DRENNUFI-296548 format. One line per 2 residues: for each residue z, y, x of C-alpha. Coordinates in steps of 0.02 Angstrom, whole numbers, plus 50000, padded with zeros to 5 digits. Each point is the difference from the previous one (the first is absolute). Layout:
N
Z/Y/X  ...
This chain:
480
50000/50000/50000  49952/50169/50071
50116/50151/50003  49901/50080/49858
50020/49852/49882  50184/50028/49952
49959/50182/49964  49849/49948/49898
50105/49876/49900  50132/50132/49967
49866/50123/49942  49927/49869/49884
50172/49969/49924  50024/50188/49980
49835/50013/49905  50053/49848/49898
50158/50091/49946  49899/50152/49949
49880/49888/49904  50148/49923/49909
50062/50171/49944  49827/50052/49942
49964/49841/49902  50174/49991/49923
49987/50178/49935  49831/49961/49924
50071/49859/49893  50187/50019/49971
49993/50157/49893  49925/49905/49852
50161/49899/49985  50105/50158/49987
49883/50090/49879  50115/49986/49846
50151/50067/50095  49900/50141/50081
49930/50050/49830  50173/50001/49922
50077/50107/50137  49855/50123/50006
49985/50010/49810  49821/49940/49987
49905/49850/49931  49993/49841/50107
49810/50004/49992  50001/50172/50082
50084/49926/50153  49834/49913/50035
49946/50167/50075  50132/49977/50134
49915/49839/50055  49823/50064/49980
50031/50162/50095  50057/49898/50150
49853/49879/49993  49870/50137/49974
50066/50097/50150  49993/49843/50108
49822/49962/49947  49939/50178/50028
50080/50032/50170  49984/49833/50090
49815/50032/50043  50056/50159/50089
50119/49905/50115  49865/49962/50128
49944/50181/50019  50179/50067/50005
50044/49874/50135  49853/50056/50106
50042/50183/49970  50189/50001/50030
50035/49835/50089  50080/49841/49929
50178/50039/50057  50006/50171/49918
49922/49939/49836  50111/49845/49992
50162/50096/50029  49949/50133/49874
49958/49866/49871  50170/49915/50017
50087/50169/49986  49904/50051/49844
50027/49830/49918  50188/50002/50035
50029/50179/49941  49893/49971/49846
50104/49844/49959  50158/50105/50008
49920/50131/49887  49948/49864/49876
50180/49942/49985  50060/50173/49949
49853/50049/49888  50070/50088/49846
49851/49967/49886  49839/49899/49987
49888/50139/50067  50100/50017/50161
50008/49810/50020  49810/49987/49985
49979/50139/50128  50118/49918/50125
49912/49834/49975  49838/50086/50050
50087/50053/50160  50057/49821/50026
49820/49946/49982  49947/50127/50132
50120/49920/50124  49957/49822/49950
49812/50030/50014  50018/50045/50184
50150/49893/50048  49933/49822/49995
49815/50025/50044  50043/50106/50152
50140/49883/50053  49885/49850/49986
49868/50090/50104  50130/50028/50137
50037/49813/50001  49817/49948/49997
49951/50119/50140  50129/49927/50119
49975/49816/49956  49886/49875/50085
49886/49902/49883  50090/49836/50027
50166/50082/49953  49934/50066/49834
50058/49853/49891  50180/50019/50058
50006/50189/49983  49913/50001/49832
50122/49867/49937  50144/50121/50035
49914/50141/49906  49938/49900/49850
50158/49915/49940  50084/50157/49926
49846/50027/49891  50027/49825/49934
50188/50013/49982  50023/50173/49923
49907/49971/49834  50089/49832/49978
50171/50071/50041  49975/50155/49891
50036/49920/49829  50165/49926/50059
50054/50150/50102  49950/50119/49861
50093/49895/49872  50158/49999/50107
49993/50187/50034  49971/50048/49819
50131/49876/49938  50141/50039/50123
49959/50174/50067  49876/50138/49952
49814/50029/50025  50037/50133/50132
50040/49862/50125  49820/49939/49990
49954/50155/50100  50162/50026/50096
49979/49831/50086  49849/50072/50092
50102/50138/50083  50098/49897/50128
49849/49888/50027  49891/50152/50031
50123/50080/50120  50011/49839/50102
49810/49982/49999  49979/50180/50061
50124/49977/50144  49920/49836/50053
49824/50070/49987  50045/50148/50113
50053/49878/50136  49863/49870/49978
49841/50098/49972  49946/50100/50152
49884/50149/49988  49819/49950/50023
49848/50102/50049  49909/50056/49844
49820/49955/49974  49867/50132/49982
50016/50046/49818  49841/50012/49896
49995/50135/49866  50076/49944/49836
49869/49930/49882  50036/50118/49855
49868/49930/49882  50056/49822/50036
50182/50051/49975  49965/50081/49832
49894/49856/49933  50111/49861/50068
50165/50076/49946  49933/50044/49826
49931/49825/49976  50157/49912/50061
50113/50111/49894  49894/49970/49845
49995/49813/50032  50189/49990/50023
50025/50103/49841  49882/49884/49906
50104/49852/50060  50157/50089/49937
49923/50028/49828  49943/49819/49991
50171/49934/50050  50096/50112/49878
50096/49898/49869  49889/50061/49858
49840/50006/50101  49982/50188/50012
49878/50110/49904  49828/49917/50007
49909/50167/50020  50108/50051/50148
49984/49829/50079  49810/50001/49986
49991/50179/50065  50111/49960/50151
49901/49843/50036  49835/50094/49991
50063/50135/50119  50058/49864/50121
49832/49910/49993  49897/50157/50027
50111/50071/50138  50016/49835/50095
49813/49965/49988  49962/50172/50069
50135/49976/50133  49923/49837/50061
49827/50079/50012  50071/50148/50096
50110/49896/50117  49854/49890/50049
49888/50149/50039  50113/50125/50088
50021/49979/50189  50189/50032/49998
50066/49932/49834  50179/50009/49939
49998/49809/49985  49873/49904/50103
49927/49868/49884  49897/49932/50144
50155/49902/50053  49949/49880/49861
49858/49942/50113  50124/49880/50082
50009/49845/49889  50183/49963/50034
50054/50177/49955  49887/50001/49847
50081/49840/49937  50173/50078/50019
49954/50166/49920  49909/49924/49850
50062/49822/49969  50171/50043/50071
50018/50145/49879  49963/49888/49851
50127/49876/50067  50125/50143/50017
49971/50047/49818  50056/49826/49944
50146/50003/50121  50059/50168/49930
49979/49946/49819  50117/49849/50005
50165/50092/50033  49952/50112/49854
49951/49861/49879  50132/49867/50033
50154/50109/49960  49915/50057/49839
49972/49819/49948  50179/49953/50038
50076/50149/49910  49883/50025/49852
49959/49819/49959  50143/49898/50073
50134/50131/49960  50076/49998/50174
50100/50145/50071  49924/50113/50132
50118/49927/50131  49957/49818/49957
49812/50032/49995  50010/50094/50164
50098/49860/50080  49870/49870/49950
49855/50108/50059  50093/50009/50166
49943/49821/50034  49830/50075/50040
50092/50089/50140  50068/49832/50060
49822/49937/50019  49946/50161/50087
50137/49995/50129  50006/49811/50018
49821/49987/50062  49996/50165/50096
50060/49928/50168  49856/49875/49992
49857/50118/49955  49955/50044/50179
49998/49816/50049  49895/49955/49848
49873/50135/50041  49989/49943/50181
49991/49817/49952  49877/50001/49856
49911/50167/50004  49979/50133/49867
49866/49921/49890  50097/49840/49955
50162/50095/49972  49919/50130/49888
49915/49864/49898  50164/49906/49975
50107/50155/49967  49881/50080/49874
49977/49835/49910  50187/49969/50005
50038/50170/49924  49868/49971/49866
50076/49833/49951  50182/50056/50001
49957/50158/49902  49906/49903/49866
50143/49874/49995  50116/50138/49939
49902/49995/49837  50086/49834/49963
50177/50071/50010  50101/49995/49838
50182/50032/49954  50029/49815/50026
49927/49991/50175  50140/49956/50123
50045/50143/50115  49979/49880/50147
49816/49974/49956  49972/50188/49986
50087/50022/50168  49888/49871/50085
49842/50085/49935  50069/50169/50056
50037/49934/50175  49824/49927/50017
49927/50164/49938  50103/50092/50130
49935/49887/50138  49820/50034/49947
50031/50188/49989  50077/50006/50172
49866/49901/50090  49857/50086/49910
50055/50180/50025  50046/49967/50182
49827/49924/50024  49908/50144/49919
50104/50133/50089  49968/49918/50170
49816/49957/49982  49968/50180/49944
50023/50063/50178  49962/49844/50102
49820/50049/50039  50003/50186/49964
49951/50100/50156  50141/50110/50069
49903/50160/49963  49993/49953/49815
50182/49948/49980  50052/50166/49923
49859/49995/49872  50029/49817/49959
50187/50027/49979  49975/50143/49877
49873/49901/49898  50110/49844/50000
50153/50098/49943  49903/50090/49863
49919/49843/49928  50160/49898/49998
50104/50142/49926  49873/50022/49860
49994/49813/49970  50188/49991/49973
49990/50128/49859  49842/49927/49924
50080/49827/49997  50135/50062/49883
49868/50087/49892  49895/49841/49988
50156/49904/49950  50043/50124/49863
49822/49992/49930  50004/49809/50007
50166/50000/49906  49932/50111/49861
49840/49898/49992  50101/49840/49991
50107/50071/49860  49843/50045/49902
49921/49828/50024  50154/49891/49974
50139/49982/49874  50154/50025/50107
50079/50096/50143  50015/49848/50112
49816/49961/49974  49956/50178/50054
50095/49973/50163  49912/49833/50023
49832/50089/49987  50054/50131/50127
50056/49868/50126  49836/49904/49981
49899/50160/50023  50093/50038/50161
49976/49822/50060  49813/50006/49970
49992/50171/50084  50079/49925/50156
49857/49875/50014  49883/50142/50050
50088/50020/50169  49992/49810/50016
49811/50010/49985  49999/50139/50128
50105/49897/50121  49877/49855/49983
49860/50118/50055  50093/50056/50158
49932/49944/50167  50107/49855/50066
50043/50101/50156  50037/50164/49908
50153/50082/50075  50009/49886/50151
50021/50152/50113  50179/50012/49935
50040/49814/50021  50081/49905/50140
49885/49848/50013  50082/49833/49959
49914/49845/50072  49986/49839/49900
50159/49927/50075  50097/50149/49931
50052/50082/50165  49993/50190/49989
49914/50087/50145  49988/50184/50041
49810/50010/49998  49918/50101/49864
49830/50027/49928  49912/50156/50063
50063/50157/49914  49824/50069/49986
49934/49862/49887  49943/50055/49828
49984/49885/49849  49846/50081/49923
């Protein structure tokens, strides 16, 4: 192990902690919505703006992370992001009304949009290709854990404390992260900064904001006003289409779509995003099934969903070995198919299903989630040239962040469609689980099309007898 490796590992764990805070805040608020509405004297449905304001800000500002990093340097942007996120969390906890809470959540989103993408870029820049699986494994697990932990943690906080602690918990974590980041991340020479692509910024940010708002309207309990939903969707389609045309033609785009030329990155950005949508939908759908159909308490439903976390963490120490031993293509085929099967299997759950059976399915689902997301997050950068890392990182973060929100929207639409087509609430949930399972087969098809050696630049080659060597495939190989 070189002298830089312990520092790199510590930096990856620091980014992982920041990722945990960001993902937890994106999901836990929904659990506390009734209590927040009661304390702020508003309707529970209005609290949806608190969630949407955060997600819209993330979606709009993540594409800017690459340019800001080039302009001001990764250390300065990362430290500023942690500071903004921490102070905004404190302000959220003391918000006197809904308007102030929505405004402080926007500030939280500003910090979150820069915090994780820039931190991940710092890790990627200082990591050799063959070390990518291990470093990415550290960064990915909080994104898997936070949405699963949120229902239980939110239930405990709202049951035994107050909703303010949802935000106050971030304050000590943010202070520690800021102190550690100041010691770990050294100043780096800034790249020559191209002028900001103003047209690309306007089109991309408008399209992403409209798409996220459309997802919010679709996932609203009553479905949102059809006219507003169609209008928001139309604005998103027009703006994003124009953005793609512009980004492909301009010499210095806000987001470089030419990074999709590399097959391994393209698979992660497209198929991996669809996979992420299913991953994000399950922690949303399972607690609803347990509470609305089975009549369980928030604490009990959260505790059972926590078995997904058991699968996530249980397999995590083995993910790097599995990638090195079998390669990306076989693991992505197995993990996407495994998530499809376990998700569809949830359609069979009834009030009479033993909790042990539900727990086993949840654990297997967690294993598939962990292996799949680690695989996609690693293969994304395995063959990306160093000069394109910043662009690839921004595009990867944007696509996966959007997918997480769209997954919940697709689930809500599937639930309403299932309710219209069937004669009972449980049947509606069964339809939603089957829809998500079928959706996950699309990444399976994409994994089957991958080149057998895709991502090998990030693998430590394992001979037939199973002995791990330190040789690696050439970093310059492309899987086109």
